[in-house]
N, C-alpha and C positions, 0 to 999 in steps of 0.2 A: 759925888756931884751930879751924876745922872739921876739918881735917887731923888736928890733934893729939888730937881728941876722938874721931876714927874709927880712928886708928892701932892702939890696943891691941887691937882685934878682927881685925887683918890675917890671922891664921891662920885664924880662923873664916870669913872672907869667901873665902879661898882654898878651904878645904874645901867651902864651899857651892856655889861656881862649878863645882867639880869633880862635885859630886852632880848639879847641873842638867844639866851636859855629859853625865853618864852616862846620866841618865834619857832624854835625847833619843837617845843612841846605841843604847840598849837597844831602843828603839821601832823603829829602823831606817827604812824608807822611810816609814811613817805618821809617825814623829817627826819626819823633814825637813819634811814637809808642815805638821805642826802648828807647828813652828818658823817656817817661812815666815808662817803665818797671825799668830802672836804677835810677830814681828819687824815686821810691816807690810810685808813685800817686795812684796805685791800693791797695797800702797796708795801706794807711792812715797815714803813716809817713815814714820818709826817710828809704830806704832800706839799706844804707850804714852802719849805727851803728848795724844793726842785723848782717851783715856779719863780722864786726870788733869784735863782742862778740865771734863769733865762732872761729875766729883766735887766739884771746888771750886765750880762754878756752882751745883750742886743743893744742896750743903751751905750755901752762902751764902744761897741763897733759903730755906732751912728756917730758918736763924738768924734772917733777917729777919722770917719770919712768927712765930716765937716771941717775939721781941722786941716785935713789934706787940701780941701777946696779953699777954705779961708787963707791959709798961710802958704800954700805952695801953688795954689791956682790950678789944681788938678780938675778937670772937666769931666762932665758926664756921670757924676755920682748921686745926682739928686734922686733918682729912682730907687737906687739901692739903699740910700740913706732913709727915704720914706718908708720903706718897707721894713727897716730895722727899727724904726721909731714906733711904727704901727705894732710890730711884734712885741717890743718893750711895753707899750701901753697896755696892750691885750693881756700880756702875761701879768702886768702889774694889777689889773682889775681882778684877775684869778688870785693873786697873791693877797689882795685885800680881803676876797671873800673867804679863802681858807685860813687867812690869819685870824679873821673875827670869829671863826668856828673854833679854832684852837683857843682864843682869848677867853672864851666864855667859862673855861675850865682852869683859868689861872687861879694862883692862890691870892686871896685878898692881902693888900699891903704892898710893899715894895715890887714884888714880882709883877703884880698885876699893873701897877702905876708905870713900871718901866716898859712893859710890853704895850701898854696903851700909847705911851709917848713913841714908842718905835712905830707903832701903826699910823698915829696921827702925822708924823714926819714923812712917811712913806705915802701917805695920801696926798700930802701937798706936792711931793715928788711927781706922783701920778698925774696931778693937775698939770704940772709943767710939760710932761710928755704929751698929754693931750693937746694943750695949746700949740705946742711944736707941730704936732701931727696935723691939726686943722690948717694951721699956716702953710705947711707944705702942700697939703691937698689943694689949697687955693693958690698955689704957685708963687708963694711968697717965701721962697727958700732962704733969701738973705736974712729976714727977720726971725725965721724958724730956728736959727741958729741959738739964739740968745735964751729963749725958754728951756730949750733942751740943755744948754750948759748949766743954767741955774737949777733946773730939775735934777740934773746929773750930780751936781754937788749936794743938793738936799738928800738925794738918794744915798749917797755916800755916807752922810751922817747917819741917816736910818739904818743902814746896813751895819755900821759900826755898833750901834746900839743894840741891834739884832744879836751881834755876836756876844755882847756883854751879857744879854739875857741868857743865851745858851750856856756861855761858859761859866757865869757865876751862880745861876740858878738852876742850871740842868734842865732848863725848859724844853718840853717834849723829847726829852732824852730817856731812854730805856733805863729805869731805875734798877734793873737787875744786870745790867751790862758788866759791872765789875764786882758782882757779888753773886756768882752763881751757885755759891754754897758748896758744902762737902759732896764730893764724888763717892757713893757707895757701891762699889764694885761687887760687894757680896750684900745679900739680904740682911737688912738691919732693922731690929725692932724699934719701933717709935712711939707705940701707944699699945696699952692693954685693948684687946678686942672688945672687952665689956664697956669700955669708955666712949666706943664710937657708935653713937646712935644712928639708926637708919635715917638718910635724907637730911643730915645736919651737919654743916661745916663746922670742922673741929680742928682746933690748932694742936699741931704736934712738933717735936723737935728731932731734927738729925743733926746731932752735934750743936754747932752754933747757928744752923740754918732752921729758920721757922717755916713750917709747911701747913697747909690747909688740907685737911683729908676728909674725903666724902664716901660715905658707904651706901651703895645701891644693891641690896640684897647680898649676894655673895661677891660682887665686884666692888673693888675698892680704888678711888682715884686720889692722886696726891700732886699738888702743885705748889709751887714756891708761895708763900703767904703774901710777900710784898707785890702789890700790883705793879706792873711794868710802866704804867702811865705816870702815877703821881705818888706811889708808895704806900697807899691805903692797905690795911690788912683785910684780904679776901675773907678771912675766917669770920668777919663781921658781915660779909654779904649774904646774898640769898640765892637759892638754887632756881632756875628756871629752864625746864627741858633738860637738855644735856649740857647746859652752861652753869657757870656761877657768875654772879653779877657784883660787881665791886660796890660797896656802899658809899663811896664818895663822889664818882662821876658816872657810874652805870656802866662801865666797860664790862663787856661779856665775853668769857673765856671758855671753850669747850674743855671740858672735864678730862677728856680722855688724852689730850695731848698739849692743852694750854692755847691752842689756836684762837687768835682773836676772831669772835664772830660779830661783835658790835664795838665801836670805839666810844670814846675818844682815844683809847689805847690803839697803838698801832704795831706793837712788839708782843709777840706771844709770851705767855707765861713759861718758865722753867717747869717742866713736868717730869715726875718720876713714875716708875713702875711700882705698883702697890699690890699687896695680897694680905689675905689672913691666913696665918700659919698657927695652927693650934689656939692658944689664947692671946696671941700677939698679932698686931698690925705690923707689917714689915714692908720696907721700901727698898728700891735699888736704883740707881741712875745718878745723876739726871738724864733724861732722854736727849738726844742730840737732835 
């Protein structure tokens, strides 16, 4: 049902994703740093849900205070309610900006359409919060209750669809969370040394786990091949300094330990110890 509602605007969502991508590209290096901030690459997981929690919590508190005043005649709550509505609105603006940044890397089709619908509904809810806040700042507290209640109901629908996106599509969830792969307590050969060219991302297998292995002189690095952001194979990526860059959304991971250097990924890659022993490339791990 949600997919059917979102699908008619698929063309618009694709256009919007392109616009946001273009905006960050035009900004160049500063745009990449701004994207990292908005994606939450520095945080270890997406920043967007952190802000949405504040929105829902503050709006819920404001609705409760308004209902206490409206239904039970409790006095003196106007200032506290205004502060809560202001916090909810400000956090909602941040959630919109971080959500748009995440949105640009959605998969075209149902995922992108449903995420877009989620965002559109929450923009409407944010407008309701703004209307309520302006009314309160103008001392029209009696009227301000209604745009808050309507905005809160709309916000609840948007939050439900947000949950649907996460739990059905695994949106912004670490793709390696439940597939860390085989643990090699002993050094295990994964590739003949002769097949590992210098500075070339190379696919190798550790049991059922696919790795990307990179040789830099006598030093070898090994990461899980599946990108933590959207599952693309890092073995198809490129090397940039001490990082490997995903070919799909250009997340950059440090070769030595899988740490995120640039988003949209926010969760590090699973990394393995690696070495050349005789005529074999061997790995051990993964690292914790």
